[in-house]
N, C-alpha and C positions, 0 to 999 in steps of 0.2 A: 552573300552578304546576310548577316544576322540583323533582323529588323526588330529593334527593341523599343517598347513604349515605356516611358518613365512618367509617373504621376505621383500625386500626393495631395495635400490640401494647401490652402492659403497659409503662407508663413511656416510651412513645414521644413523649409531649407532645401527645396529642390535645386535652386540655383547653385548652392554650394556643391551638391553632389554632382550635378551636371558639369560643373567646371572641373571637378576632380576626375571625372571620367574623360573629359575632353583632354585634360593634361596627359592621360594615359593612351590617347590615340583614337578615341571614339569620334565619329562624325556626328555632329549635333544638328538637329532641326528644332528650332525653338518656336513653339506654337504662339507664344506671346508676340514674337516678332512677326510671324505670319499674320496674326490678327491686325497688328499695326499697319502691315503692308496692305491688306485688303481694305483697310479703313482710311487709306490715304485719300486726299481730296481728288475728286474726279472719278474714283473707282466705284464700282456698283454698290458696295457696302456703304460707303460714305454718302452716296446719294439717298439711299433708303433710310439711313439713320437720321440724316438731316431732315428729311420730309416728315418722319414720324415724331422725332423728339424736339424738333424746332431749332431756331438759330441760337438760342441761349446756350447750347452745348458746343457751339462752334467758336474757336478762338479767332482772334483778329487775323492770324495768318492762314486761316482756312481749315486748320486741323481740328480734330475733335478734342474737346476737353474731356479726357477720360475720367478725371476725378469728378467732375460735375455730372457726367453721364452715370458714373457709378453711384452717386448719391441718389439719383432718380431710380435706377433699376433694382438697387439692393434693398430698397424699401417697398418694392412693388413686384411681387412675383410674376404677375401678368406681363408687365413691361419687360422684366428680365427675359421671360420666355420669348417675347417678340424680338428682342435684340438677338438672342441666341439663334432664332430661327433665320435671321438675316445673315449673321456672321459665320456660323458654323459650317454650312455647306461650302461657302466660298473659301474658307480656311482649309478645309479637307481637300478641295479641288487643287488649291495651290500646293498643299503638302504632297499629294500624289505626283504632281508635276516635278517637284524638286526631288522626291525620292527616286523617281524614275531616272532623273539626270545623274544622281549619285550612283545608282546601280550600273548605269551605262559607262560612267567614267572612273569610278573608284575601285571596282573589282571586289575582292572578298574582304570587305571591311565590316566593322560593327557600327551600325547607324543607331543612334538613340534620338527618339522623338520626345521632346519634353512637352507633354500635353497635360495640363492641369485637369481638364474635364474628360479624361480618357474613359472613366467609368460612366460618368453622367451622360456621355454622348454614345454609349454602347459601342465603343471603338475597339473592343478587345480583339475581335476577329481579325484586325489588320496587322497584328503583331505576332512575332515568334515567341517573344518573352515579354512579361510585364514586370516592371520594378515599381514598388511602392516606397516612397520616402515617407517615413512615419515619424510623427511626434504627437504627444498627447494634446487634446484640444485646449486644455488650460495654458499650455505652453504657446500653442498657436495664437491665442488671444493676447498673451503677454508680448509676444514678438510683434504682433500687429500694432499694438499700442506704442511700442518703442520705435518701430521702423517707420510707421505711417503717421504717428501722432494722433491716433484715434483715441477716443474715450472708450470705456468698457462696453457701452451700448453700441457704438459704431462698429467696434471690432466684433462683437457678437453677431450683429446683423450680417456682416460679411461672412462669417463662419456658417451662420444658418442658411446662407444662400447656396451652399455647396453640400453635396452628399457627405454625411459624416465619415471622417476618415477611418473610424473603427469599422464601418461597414464596407470599406474598400479592401480590407485585409484579405478576405476570401478570394478576391479576384487576382491577387498577386502571385507570381511565381517566385519572386525574390523580394524580401523586405529589408530595407536599410533603416535602422533605428537612428534617427537624427535628433533624438531628444536627450542625448548624453553630452559628450564634448567632442570637439573637433578631432582630437586624436583617435577616439573610438570610431568616429565616422570614417576617417581615412583608413583605418584598419579594415572596416567592412567593405569600403569601396575596392580596396586592393583584392579582397577575397572575391568579390563580385566580378571584378575585371577578369580574374583568372578563370572563373566559371563561364563567363561569356565567351572568352577565347576558346575554351574547351568545347562549348556548344557550337561554335562557328567552325570548328574542325581545322 
C-alpha cells in the first residue's frame, strides 16, 4: 500500500483534488473528519476543549461551535497552540488506527490522507509521498472571502494562522497547481495518479 500525505493551505482547493483522486480509486482518510470525530460530545477532546474554552463554544445540541471556536483561536496564537495540543495527538492516534485497518483489509491500494497541517505538525516521516495542492496566497484570501463570507481582515487572520504555503513547497514530492482552472487541475491529477500507481508497483 502506498501511503500518501496530501496537504496545502486553507482554501487552496484540496477538497477538489482529493475528490478527483477518490474518483480514480484512491482510498481517502480526511483529517478534518477525524478532527470532528475526536471532538464529538463525550470524547476526550470535547471534554478538554469545553473545560478550557467554556460553554459559549458549545451549541445547544452539545456539539462544538467550530466557527465560534475559530474566532477565538485564530486571533490568539497561544489559544490556538493549546487547542492544537489537545486535538492533534488524538487525531493522529485515530488516523493510525484507521490506516492499519485499511492496510489489513484493502491490500495494495493507494491511500491518501488529506491533512491540512501536515508540515506544521512535522508529520512528513509518516508518508511515502507528499503532495502539495498549491495556489497563491492572494487567491486563498479571495476564495475564503467568497466561500466563508469573511472580510479581508478575517481571511488574512486565518491565512496567517498557518505556515505560508510558499514555504511548504520544498517539503513536497509532487505539486499540483490549483490556481489555474478546473481543466488544468484535472490534467495534473491524471498525471499524478499515473505516477502514484507507478510508485505503488
